PDB file of N, CA, C and O in Angstrom:
ATOM      1  N   MET A   1       8.106  21.083  11.526  1.00  0.00           N
ATOM      2  CA  MET A   1       8.685  19.910  11.185  1.00  0.00           C
ATOM      3  C   MET A   1       9.039  19.171  12.678  1.00  0.00           C
ATOM      4  O   MET A   1       9.021  17.945  12.788  1.00  0.00           O
ATOM      5  N   GLN A   2       9.324  19.966  13.671  1.00  0.00           N
ATOM      6  CA  GLN A   2       9.590  19.302  14.936  1.00  0.00           C
ATOM      7  C   GLN A   2       8.380  18.829  15.464  1.00  0.00           C
ATOM      8  O   GLN A   2       8.337  17.724  16.004  1.00  0.00           O
ATOM      9  N   ASP A   3       7.315  19.603  15.360  1.00  0.00           N
ATOM     10  CA  ASP A   3       5.980  19.166  15.881  1.00  0.00           C
ATOM     11  C   ASP A   3       5.677  17.744  15.203  1.00  0.00           C
ATOM     12  O   ASP A   3       5.294  16.828  15.931  1.00  0.00           O
ATOM     13  N   ALA A   4       5.840  17.535  13.814  1.00  0.00           N
ATOM     14  CA  ALA A   4       5.479  16.366  13.306  1.00  0.00           C
ATOM     15  C   ALA A   4       6.390  15.171  13.958  1.00  0.00           C
ATOM     16  O   ALA A   4       5.890  14.126  14.375  1.00  0.00           O
ATOM     17  N   TRP A   5       7.664  15.433  13.989  1.00  0.00           N
ATOM     18  CA  TRP A   5       8.421  14.386  14.678  1.00  0.00           C
ATOM     19  C   TRP A   5       8.015  14.006  16.008  1.00  0.00           C
ATOM     20  O   TRP A   5       8.028  12.819  16.334  1.00  0.00           O
ATOM     21  N   MET A   6       7.574  15.123  16.985  1.00  0.00           N
ATOM     22  CA  MET A   6       7.177  14.836  18.292  1.00  0.00           C
ATOM     23  C   MET A   6       5.716  14.098  18.211  1.00  0.00           C
ATOM     24  O   MET A   6       5.401  13.271  19.067  1.00  0.00           O
ATOM     25  N   THR A   7       4.960  14.400  17.272  1.00  0.00           N
ATOM     26  CA  THR A   7       3.725  13.701  17.244  1.00  0.00           C
ATOM     27  C   THR A   7       3.927  12.148  16.929  1.00  0.00           C
ATOM     28  O   THR A   7       3.373  11.244  17.554  1.00  0.00           O
ATOM     29  N   ARG A   8       4.813  11.983  15.854  1.00  0.00           N
ATOM     30  CA  ARG A   8       5.186  10.592  15.478  1.00  0.00           C
ATOM     31  C   ARG A   8       5.777   9.834  16.734  1.00  0.00           C
ATOM     32  O   ARG A   8       5.420   8.692  17.022  1.00  0.00           O
ATOM     33  N   LYS A   9       6.609  10.478  17.384  1.00  0.00           N
ATOM     34  CA  LYS A   9       7.204   9.814  18.746  1.00  0.00           C
ATOM     35  C   LYS A   9       6.193   9.541  19.773  1.00  0.00           C
ATOM     36  O   LYS A   9       6.243   8.544  20.493  1.00  0.00           O
ATOM     37  N   THR A  10       5.270  10.441  19.836  1.00  0.00           N
ATOM     38  CA  THR A  10       4.110  10.294  20.887  1.00  0.00           C
ATOM     39  C   THR A  10       3.265   9.203  20.558  1.00  0.00           C
ATOM     40  O   THR A  10       2.862   8.446  21.442  1.00  0.00           O
ATOM     41  N   GLU A  11       2.909   9.028  19.158  1.00  0.00           N
ATOM     42  CA  GLU A  11       2.162   7.780  18.753  1.00  0.00           C
ATOM     43  C   GLU A  11       2.985   6.559  18.859  1.00  0.00           C
ATOM     44  O   GLU A  11       2.434   5.481  19.080  1.00  0.00           O
ATOM     45  N   GLU A  12       4.238   6.648  18.719  1.00  0.00           N
ATOM     46  CA  GLU A  12       4.953   5.435  18.707  1.00  0.00           C
ATOM     47  C   GLU A  12       4.924   5.039  20.174  1.00  0.00           C
ATOM     48  O   GLU A  12       4.559   3.899  20.463  1.00  0.00           O
ATOM     49  N   LEU A  13       5.293   5.926  21.149  1.00  0.00           N
ATOM     50  CA  LEU A  13       5.336   5.539  22.610  1.00  0.00           C
ATOM     51  C   LEU A  13       3.956   4.908  22.988  1.00  0.00           C
ATOM     52  O   LEU A  13       3.847   3.867  23.636  1.00  0.00           O
ATOM     53  N   GLN A  14       2.833   5.712  22.475  1.00  0.00           N
ATOM     54  CA  GLN A  14       1.495   5.251  22.962  1.00  0.00           C
ATOM     55  C   GLN A  14       1.192   3.832  22.330  1.00  0.00           C
ATOM     56  O   GLN A  14       0.452   3.064  22.945  1.00  0.00           O
ATOM     57  N   GLY A  15       1.671   3.516  21.278  1.00  0.00           N
ATOM     58  CA  GLY A  15       1.538   2.248  20.676  1.00  0.00           C
ATOM     59  C   GLY A  15       2.307   1.144  21.613  1.00  0.00           C
ATOM     60  O   GLY A  15       1.718   0.083  21.819  1.00  0.00           O
ATOM     61  N   PHE A  16       3.519   1.343  22.150  1.00  0.00           N
ATOM     62  CA  PHE A  16       4.216   0.505  22.747  1.00  0.00           C
ATOM     63  C   PHE A  16       3.496   0.297  24.167  1.00  0.00           C
ATOM     64  O   PHE A  16       3.452  -0.792  24.739  1.00  0.00           O
ATOM     65  N   THR A  17       3.026   1.298  24.582  1.00  0.00           N
ATOM     66  CA  THR A  17       2.245   1.294  25.962  1.00  0.00           C
ATOM     67  C   THR A  17       1.035   0.469  25.831  1.00  0.00           C
ATOM     68  O   THR A  17       0.735  -0.347  26.702  1.00  0.00           O
ATOM     69  N   ASP A  18       0.183   0.692  24.551  1.00  0.00           N
ATOM     70  CA  ASP A  18      -1.023  -0.028  24.351  1.00  0.00           C
ATOM     71  C   ASP A  18      -0.718  -1.688  24.245  1.00  0.00           C
ATOM     72  O   ASP A  18      -1.495  -2.512  24.726  1.00  0.00           O
ATOM     73  N   ARG A  19       0.371  -2.009  23.631  1.00  0.00           N
ATOM     74  CA  ARG A  19       0.758  -3.396  23.359  1.00  0.00           C
ATOM     75  C   ARG A  19       1.638  -3.962  24.477  1.00  0.00           C
ATOM     76  O   ARG A  19       2.104  -5.093  24.348  1.00  0.00           O
ATOM     77  N   ASN A  20       1.886  -3.232  25.564  1.00  0.00           N
ATOM     78  CA  ASN A  20       2.599  -3.657  26.795  1.00  0.00           C
ATOM     79  C   ASN A  20       4.009  -4.118  26.385  1.00  0.00           C
ATOM     80  O   ASN A  20       4.527  -5.176  26.742  1.00  0.00           O
ATOM     81  N   GLU A  21       4.549  -3.208  25.607  1.00  0.00           N
ATOM     82  CA  GLU A  21       5.945  -3.427  25.146  1.00  0.00           C
ATOM     83  C   GLU A  21       6.855  -2.490  25.965  1.00  0.00           C
ATOM     84  O   GLU A  21       7.163  -1.374  25.545  1.00  0.00           O
ATOM     85  N   GLY A  22       7.250  -2.954  27.080  1.00  0.00           N
ATOM     86  CA  GLY A  22       7.975  -1.996  28.138  1.00  0.00           C
ATOM     87  C   GLY A  22       9.280  -1.762  27.491  1.00  0.00           C
ATOM     88  O   GLY A  22       9.733  -0.620  27.411  1.00  0.00           O
ATOM     89  N   MET A  23       9.914  -2.805  27.018  1.00  0.00           N
ATOM     90  CA  MET A  23      11.417  -2.608  26.530  1.00  0.00           C
ATOM     91  C   MET A  23      11.410  -1.658  25.395  1.00  0.00           C
ATOM     92  O   MET A  23      12.249  -0.757  25.422  1.00  0.00           O
ATOM     93  N   ASN A  24      10.583  -1.729  24.399  1.00  0.00           N
ATOM     94  CA  ASN A  24      10.459  -0.767  23.260  1.00  0.00           C
ATOM     95  C   ASN A  24      10.196   0.517  23.854  1.00  0.00           C
ATOM     96  O   ASN A  24      10.870   1.481  23.492  1.00  0.00           O
ATOM     97  N   PHE A  25       9.241   0.652  24.776  1.00  0.00           N
ATOM     98  CA  PHE A  25       8.860   1.911  25.341  1.00  0.00           C
ATOM     99  C   PHE A  25       9.928   2.662  25.849  1.00  0.00           C
ATOM    100  O   PHE A  25      10.084   3.841  25.533  1.00  0.00           O
ATOM    101  N   PHE A  26      10.857   1.918  26.801  1.00  0.00           N
ATOM    102  CA  PHE A  26      11.957   2.615  27.536  1.00  0.00           C
ATOM    103  C   PHE A  26      13.104   3.131  26.462  1.00  0.00           C
ATOM    104  O   PHE A  26      13.781   4.157  26.532  1.00  0.00           O
ATOM    105  N   ALA A  27      13.112   2.020  25.365  1.00  0.00           N
ATOM    106  CA  ALA A  27      14.298   2.405  24.413  1.00  0.00           C
ATOM    107  C   ALA A  27      13.855   3.633  23.588  1.00  0.00           C
ATOM    108  O   ALA A  27      14.673   4.484  23.239  1.00  0.00           O
ATOM    109  N   ALA A  28      12.587   3.701  23.296  1.00  0.00           N
ATOM    110  CA  ALA A  28      12.101   4.995  22.525  1.00  0.00           C
ATOM    111  C   ALA A  28      12.165   6.209  23.288  1.00  0.00           C
ATOM    112  O   ALA A  28      12.410   7.319  22.813  1.00  0.00           O
ATOM    113  N   THR A  29      11.907   5.915  24.634  1.00  0.00           N
ATOM    114  CA  THR A  29      11.962   7.116  25.518  1.00  0.00           C
ATOM    115  C   THR A  29      13.444   7.647  25.718  1.00  0.00           C
ATOM    116  O   THR A  29      13.706   8.846  25.818  1.00  0.00           O
ATOM    117  N   LYS A  30      14.292   6.732  25.762  1.00  0.00           N
ATOM    118  CA  LYS A  30      15.699   7.014  25.762  1.00  0.00           C
ATOM    119  C   LYS A  30      16.251   7.715  24.669  1.00  0.00           C
ATOM    120  O   LYS A  30      17.154   8.541  24.797  1.00  0.00           O
ATOM    121  N   ALA A  31      15.656   7.361  23.447  1.00  0.00           N
ATOM    122  CA  ALA A  31      16.036   7.959  22.141  1.00  0.00           C
ATOM    123  C   ALA A  31      15.518   9.437  22.105  1.00  0.00           C
ATOM    124  O   ALA A  31      16.134  10.262  21.431  1.00  0.00           O
ATOM    125  N   VAL A  32      14.462   9.771  22.775  1.00  0.00           N
ATOM    126  CA  VAL A  32      13.923  11.099  22.758  1.00  0.00           C
ATOM    127  C   VAL A  32      14.656  12.041  23.802  1.00  0.00           C
ATOM    128  O   VAL A  32      15.031  13.175  23.502  1.00  0.00           O
ATOM    129  N   TYR A  33      14.841  11.428  25.155  1.00  0.00           N
ATOM    130  CA  TYR A  33      15.383  12.375  26.079  1.00  0.00           C
ATOM    131  C   TYR A  33      16.910  12.117  26.239  1.00  0.00           C
ATOM    132  O   TYR A  33      17.581  12.849  26.967  1.00  0.00           O
ATOM    133  N   GLY A  34      17.421  11.146  25.604  1.00  0.00           N
ATOM    134  CA  GLY A  34      18.930  10.811  25.739  1.00  0.00           C
ATOM    135  C   GLY A  34      19.121   9.775  27.113  1.00  0.00           C
ATOM    136  O   GLY A  34      18.200   9.373  27.824  1.00  0.00           O
ATOM    137  N   PRO A  35      20.313   9.523  27.242  1.00  0.00           N
ATOM    138  CA  PRO A  35      20.526   8.552  28.391  1.00  0.00           C
ATOM    139  C   PRO A  35      20.493   9.298  29.678  1.00  0.00           C
ATOM    140  O   PRO A  35      20.771  10.497  29.695  1.00  0.00           O
ATOM    141  N   PRO A  36      20.178   8.672  30.720  1.00  0.00           N
ATOM    142  CA  PRO A  36      20.101   9.212  32.126  1.00  0.00           C
ATOM    143  C   PRO A  36      21.335   9.890  32.426  1.00  0.00           C
ATOM    144  O   PRO A  36      22.433   9.467  32.063  1.00  0.00           O
ATOM    145  N   LEU A  37      21.146  10.979  33.113  1.00  0.00           N
ATOM    146  CA  LEU A  37      22.451  11.737  33.693  1.00  0.00           C
ATOM    147  C   LEU A  37      23.145  10.988  34.822  1.00  0.00           C
ATOM    148  O   LEU A  37      22.495  10.448  35.718  1.00  0.00           O
ATOM    149  N   LYS A  38      24.366  10.965  34.770  1.00  0.00           N
ATOM    150  CA  LYS A  38      25.126  10.317  35.930  1.00  0.00           C
ATOM    151  C   LYS A  38      25.596  11.503  36.720  1.00  0.00           C
ATOM    152  O   LYS A  38      26.380  12.328  36.250  1.00  0.00           O
ATOM    153  N   GLY A  39      25.102  11.567  37.923  1.00  0.00           N
ATOM    154  CA  GLY A  39      25.472  12.565  38.756  1.00  0.00           C
ATOM    155  C   GLY A  39      24.830  12.508  40.159  1.00  0.00           C
ATOM    156  O   GLY A  39      24.113  11.557  40.469  1.00  0.00           O
ATOM    157  N   VAL A  40      25.074  13.478  40.968  1.00  0.00           N
ATOM    158  CA  VAL A  40      24.516  13.601  42.297  1.00  0.00           C
ATOM    159  C   VAL A  40      24.148  14.988  42.543  1.00  0.00           C
ATOM    160  O   VAL A  40      24.921  15.937  42.408  1.00  0.00           O
ATOM    161  N   ALA A  41      22.838  15.068  42.940  1.00  0.00           N
ATOM    162  CA  ALA A  41      22.405  16.412  43.414  1.00  0.00           C
ATOM    163  C   ALA A  41      23.122  16.887  44.642  1.00  0.00           C
ATOM    164  O   ALA A  41      23.425  16.115  45.551  1.00  0.00           O
ATOM    165  N   PRO A  42      23.383  18.149  44.654  1.00  0.00           N
ATOM    166  CA  PRO A  42      24.060  18.648  45.905  1.00  0.00           C
ATOM    167  C   PRO A  42      23.138  18.366  47.050  1.00  0.00           C
ATOM    168  O   PRO A  42      21.934  18.140  46.928  1.00  0.00           O
ATOM    169  N   LEU A  43      23.866  18.402  48.267  1.00  0.00           N
ATOM    170  CA  LEU A  43      23.185  18.052  49.493  1.00  0.00           C
ATOM    171  C   LEU A  43      23.540  19.241  50.547  1.00  0.00           C
ATOM    172  O   LEU A  43      24.652  19.769  50.530  1.00  0.00           O
ATOM    173  N   LEU A  44      22.550  19.619  51.445  1.00  0.00           N
ATOM    174  CA  LEU A  44      22.876  20.612  52.322  1.00  0.00           C
ATOM    175  C   LEU A  44      23.462  19.846  53.491  1.00  0.00           C
ATOM    176  O   LEU A  44      23.205  18.663  53.714  1.00  0.00           O
ATOM    177  N   ASN A  45      24.351  20.680  54.300  1.00  0.00           N
ATOM    178  CA  ASN A  45      25.027  20.079  55.427  1.00  0.00           C
ATOM    179  C   ASN A  45      24.092  20.102  56.686  1.00  0.00           C
ATOM    180  O   ASN A  45      23.031  20.725  56.640  1.00  0.00           O
ATOM    181  N   ALA A  46      24.468  19.453  57.759  1.00  0.00           N
ATOM    182  CA  ALA A  46      23.546  19.268  58.821  1.00  0.00           C
ATOM    183  C   ALA A  46      22.880  20.654  59.386  1.00  0.00           C
ATOM    184  O   ALA A  46      21.707  20.699  59.757  1.00  0.00           O
ATOM    185  N   ASP A  47      23.686  21.683  59.408  1.00  0.00           N
ATOM    186  CA  ASP A  47      23.089  22.897  59.916  1.00  0.00           C
ATOM    187  C   ASP A  47      22.395  23.646  58.862  1.00  0.00           C
ATOM    188  O   ASP A  47      21.946  24.756  59.149  1.00  0.00           O
ATOM    189  N   VAL A  48      22.253  23.179  57.685  1.00  0.00           N
ATOM    190  CA  VAL A  48      21.506  23.739  56.446  1.00  0.00           C
ATOM    191  C   VAL A  48      21.899  25.081  56.251  1.00  0.00           C
ATOM    192  O   VAL A  48      21.054  25.976  56.293  1.00  0.00           O
ATOM    193  N   THR A  49      23.241  25.345  56.016  1.00  0.00           N
ATOM    194  CA  THR A  49      23.925  26.621  55.729  1.00  0.00           C
ATOM    195  C   THR A  49      24.630  26.506  54.475  1.00  0.00           C
ATOM    196  O   THR A  49      24.652  27.476  53.717  1.00  0.00           O
ATOM    197  N   THR A  50      25.271  25.311  54.143  1.00  0.00           N
ATOM    198  CA  THR A  50      26.068  25.406  52.863  1.00  0.00           C
ATOM    199  C   THR A  50      25.831  24.009  52.025  1.00  0.00           C
ATOM    200  O   THR A  50      25.530  22.948  52.573  1.00  0.00           O
ATOM    201  N   TRP A  51      25.980  24.147  50.869  1.00  0.00           N
ATOM    202  CA  TRP A  51      25.830  22.881  49.927  1.00  0.00           C
ATOM    203  C   TRP A  51      26.997  22.122  49.938  1.00  0.00           C
ATOM    204  O   TRP A  51      28.081  22.690  49.803  1.00  0.00           O
ATOM    205  N   LEU A  52      26.919  20.868  50.087  1.00  0.00           N
ATOM    206  CA  LEU A  52      27.783  19.918  49.894  1.00  0.00           C
ATOM    207  C   LEU A  52      28.059  19.363  48.444  1.00  0.00           C
ATOM    208  O   LEU A  52      27.195  18.644  47.941  1.00  0.00           O
ATOM    209  N   THR A  53      28.979  19.593  47.882  1.00  0.00           N
ATOM    210  CA  THR A  53      29.149  19.254  46.285  1.00  0.00           C
ATOM    211  C   THR A  53      30.142  18.172  45.998  1.00  0.00           C
ATOM    212  O   THR A  53      30.047  17.534  44.950  1.00  0.00           O
ATOM    213  N   GLU A  54      31.110  17.921  46.884  1.00  0.00           N
ATOM    214  CA  GLU A  54      32.030  16.896  46.670  1.00  0.00           C
ATOM    215  C   GLU A  54      31.533  15.603  47.211  1.00  0.00           C
ATOM    216  O   GLU A  54      30.977  15.642  48.309  1.00  0.00           O
ATOM    217  N   LYS A  55      31.662  14.385  46.555  1.00  0.00           N
ATOM    218  CA  LYS A  55      31.257  13.190  46.895  1.00  0.00           C
ATOM    219  C   LYS A  55      31.466  12.808  48.234  1.00  0.00           C
ATOM    220  O   LYS A  55      30.575  12.391  48.973  1.00  0.00           O
ATOM    221  N   SER A  56      32.863  12.978  48.597  1.00  0.00           N
ATOM    222  CA  SER A  56      33.323  12.544  49.983  1.00  0.00           C
ATOM    223  C   SER A  56      32.572  13.216  50.939  1.00  0.00           C
ATOM    224  O   SER A  56      32.106  12.610  51.904  1.00  0.00           O
ATOM    225  N   GLN A  57      32.377  14.618  50.739  1.00  0.00           N
ATOM    226  CA  GLN A  57      31.456  15.484  51.832  1.00  0.00           C
ATOM    227  C   GLN A  57      30.053  14.826  51.995  1.00  0.00           C
ATOM    228  O   GLN A  57      29.497  14.720  53.088  1.00  0.00           O
ATOM    229  N   MET A  58      29.519  14.387  50.795  1.00  0.00           N
ATOM    230  CA  MET A  58      28.082  13.831  50.763  1.00  0.00           C
ATOM    231  C   MET A  58      28.015  12.478  51.549  1.00  0.00           C
ATOM    232  O   MET A  58      27.073  12.189  52.287  1.00  0.00           O
ATOM    233  N   VAL A  59      29.041  11.722  51.336  1.00  0.00           N
ATOM    234  CA  VAL A  59      29.032  10.407  51.923  1.00  0.00           C
ATOM    235  C   VAL A  59      29.206  10.556  53.332  1.00  0.00           C
ATOM    236  O   VAL A  59      28.506   9.872  54.078  1.00  0.00           O
ATOM    237  N   LYS A  60      30.169  11.475  53.870  1.00  0.00           N
ATOM    238  CA  LYS A  60      30.237  11.656  55.333  1.00  0.00           C
ATOM    239  C   LYS A  60      28.858  12.217  56.007  1.00  0.00           C
ATOM    240  O   LYS A  60      28.479  11.921  57.140  1.00  0.00           O
ATOM    241  N   ARG A  61      28.209  13.048  55.132  1.00  0.00           N
ATOM    242  CA  ARG A  61      26.939  13.586  55.651  1.00  0.00           C
ATOM    243  C   ARG A  61      25.852  12.402  55.778  1.00  0.00           C
ATOM    244  O   ARG A  61      25.179  12.304  56.804  1.00  0.00           O
ATOM    245  N   TRP A  62      25.719  11.605  54.817  1.00  0.00           N
ATOM    246  CA  TRP A  62      24.949  10.424  54.821  1.00  0.00           C
ATOM    247  C   TRP A  62      25.137   9.515  55.991  1.00  0.00           C
ATOM    248  O   TRP A  62      24.192   9.062  56.636  1.00  0.00           O
ATOM    249  N   VAL A  63      26.489   9.249  56.258  1.00  0.00           N
ATOM    250  CA  VAL A  63      26.975   8.406  57.289  1.00  0.00           C
ATOM    251  C   VAL A  63      26.522   8.952  58.651  1.00  0.00           C
ATOM    252  O   VAL A  63      26.074   8.178  59.496  1.00  0.00           O
ATOM    253  N   ARG A  64      26.632  10.293  58.885  1.00  0.00           N
ATOM    254  CA  ARG A  64      26.210  11.023  60.148  1.00  0.00           C
ATOM    255  C   ARG A  64      24.745  10.822  60.240  1.00  0.00           C
ATOM    256  O   ARG A  64      24.258  10.404  61.290  1.00  0.00           O
ATOM    257  N   HIS A  65      23.955  11.112  59.127  1.00  0.00           N
ATOM    258  CA  HIS A  65      22.552  10.999  59.154  1.00  0.00           C
ATOM    259  C   HIS A  65      22.088   9.656  59.455  1.00  0.00           C
ATOM    260  O   HIS A  65      21.337   9.491  60.417  1.00  0.00           O
ATOM    261  N   LEU A  66      22.438   8.734  58.771  1.00  0.00           N
ATOM    262  CA  LEU A  66      21.971   7.351  59.071  1.00  0.00           C
ATOM    263  C   LEU A  66      22.399   6.749  60.513  1.00  0.00           C
ATOM    264  O   LEU A  66      21.693   6.002  61.191  1.00  0.00           O
ATOM    265  N   ARG A  67      23.639   7.199  60.836  1.00  0.00           N
ATOM    266  CA  ARG A  67      23.976   6.673  62.271  1.00  0.00           C
ATOM    267  C   ARG A  67      22.986   7.384  63.216  1.00  0.00           C
ATOM    268  O   ARG A  67      22.428   6.680  64.057  1.00  0.00           O
ATOM    269  N   ARG A  68      22.741   8.545  63.174  1.00  0.00           N
ATOM    270  CA  ARG A  68      21.752   9.245  63.934  1.00  0.00           C
ATOM    271  C   ARG A  68      20.219   8.574  63.951  1.00  0.00           C
ATOM    272  O   ARG A  68      19.513   8.356  64.936  1.00  0.00           O
ATOM    273  N   ALA A  69      19.956   8.338  62.638  1.00  0.00           N
ATOM    274  CA  ALA A  69      18.536   7.830  62.484  1.00  0.00           C
ATOM    275  C   ALA A  69      18.463   6.365  62.881  1.00  0.00           C
ATOM    276  O   ALA A  69      17.426   6.010  63.442  1.00  0.00           O
ATOM    277  N   LEU A  70      19.384   5.494  62.678  1.00  0.00           N
ATOM    278  CA  LEU A  70      19.250   4.167  62.880  1.00  0.00           C
ATOM    279  C   LEU A  70      19.745   3.687  64.328  1.00  0.00           C
ATOM    280  O   LEU A  70      19.396   2.573  64.718  1.00  0.00           O
ATOM    281  N   ASN A  71      20.465   4.417  65.046  1.00  0.00           N
ATOM    282  CA  ASN A  71      20.927   4.176  66.310  1.00  0.00           C
ATOM    283  C   ASN A  71      20.306   4.854  67.529  1.00  0.00           C
ATOM    284  O   ASN A  71      20.944   5.042  68.565  1.00  0.00           O
ATOM    285  N   CYS A  72      19.130   5.184  67.371  1.00  0.00           N
ATOM    286  CA  CYS A  72      18.351   5.928  68.265  1.00  0.00           C
ATOM    287  C   CYS A  72      17.666   4.907  69.263  1.00  0.00           C
ATOM    288  O   CYS A  72      17.262   3.804  68.895  1.00  0.00           O
ATOM    289  N   SER A  73      17.590   5.297  70.335  1.00  0.00           N
ATOM    290  CA  SER A  73      17.097   4.375  71.528  1.00  0.00           C
ATOM    291  C   SER A  73      15.533   4.367  71.287  1.00  0.00           C
ATOM    292  O   SER A  73      14.916   5.310  70.791  1.00  0.00           O
ATOM    293  N   SER A  74      14.950   3.116  71.726  1.00  0.00           N
ATOM    294  CA  SER A  74      13.572   2.879  71.459  1.00  0.00           C
ATOM    295  C   SER A  74      12.781   3.548  72.627  1.00  0.00           C
ATOM    296  O   SER A  74      13.346   3.601  73.720  1.00  0.00           O
ATOM    297  N   GLY A  75      11.630   4.021  72.507  1.00  0.00           N
ATOM    298  CA  GLY A  75      10.759   4.509  73.471  1.00  0.00           C
ATOM    299  C   GLY A  75       9.833   3.648  74.069  1.00  0.00           C
ATOM    300  O   GLY A  75       9.074   3.947  74.991  1.00  0.00           O
ATOM    301  N   ILE A  76       9.948   2.350  73.394  1.00  0.00           N
ATOM    302  CA  ILE A  76       8.891   1.251  73.642  1.00  0.00           C
ATOM    303  C   ILE A  76       9.549   0.601  75.038  1.00  0.00           C
ATOM    304  O   ILE A  76      10.760   0.449  75.200  1.00  0.00           O
ATOM    305  N   SER A  77       8.607   0.278  75.930  1.00  0.00           N
ATOM    306  CA  SER A  77       9.034  -0.428  77.264  1.00  0.00           C
ATOM    307  C   SER A  77       9.237  -1.795  76.901  1.00  0.00           C
ATOM    308  O   SER A  77       8.454  -2.282  76.085  1.00  0.00           O
ATOM    309  N   ASP A  78      10.247  -2.562  77.416  1.00  0.00           N
ATOM    310  CA  ASP A  78      10.500  -4.017  77.252  1.00  0.00           C
ATOM    311  C   ASP A  78       9.409  -4.880  77.745  1.00  0.00           C
ATOM    312  O   ASP A  78       9.282  -6.045  77.369  1.00  0.00           O
ATOM    313  N   ASN A  79       8.489  -4.205  78.732  1.00  0.00           N
ATOM    314  CA  ASN A  79       7.365  -5.106  79.074  1.00  0.00           C
ATOM    315  C   ASN A  79       6.386  -5.377  77.935  1.00  0.00           C
ATOM    316  O   ASN A  79       5.700  -6.398  77.893  1.00  0.00           O
ATOM    317  N   PHE A  80       6.356  -4.438  77.037  1.00  0.00           N
ATOM    318  CA  PHE A  80       5.360  -4.565  75.952  1.00  0.00           C
ATOM    319  C   PHE A  80       5.931  -5.362  74.842  1.00  0.00           C
ATOM    320  O   PHE A  80       5.203  -5.890  74.001  1.00  0.00           O
ATOM    321  N   ILE A  81       7.220  -5.457  74.828  1.00  0.00           N
ATOM    322  CA  ILE A  81       7.944  -6.371  73.830  1.00  0.00           C
ATOM    323  C   ILE A  81       7.821  -7.810  74.042  1.00  0.00           C
ATOM    324  O   ILE A  81       7.653  -8.631  73.140  1.00  0.00           O
ATOM    325  N   ASP A  82       7.931  -8.116  75.527  1.00  0.00           N
ATOM    326  CA  ASP A  82       7.761  -9.620  75.785  1.00  0.00           C
ATOM    327  C   ASP A  82       6.347  -9.876  75.804  1.00  0.00           C
ATOM    328  O   ASP A  82       5.930 -11.018  75.995  1.00  0.00           O
TER     329      ASP A  82
END
């Protein structure tokens, strides 16, 4: 019974794809898989020893990472820029 249901859903999704009906395709996919999960995957700390699971810890980790990545000095000589 579940195989028959899955076969019907597969054919339905393929039909939406063939007819370029993106909205119907995603609505049917959502009906099969359910709504997307709201959550955040755990993140490793800078020294890769512990998992950060609280949102505030993750935000601080991203701030440190982006500051380090975006505020690095350029290795390009000013002569080449002008």
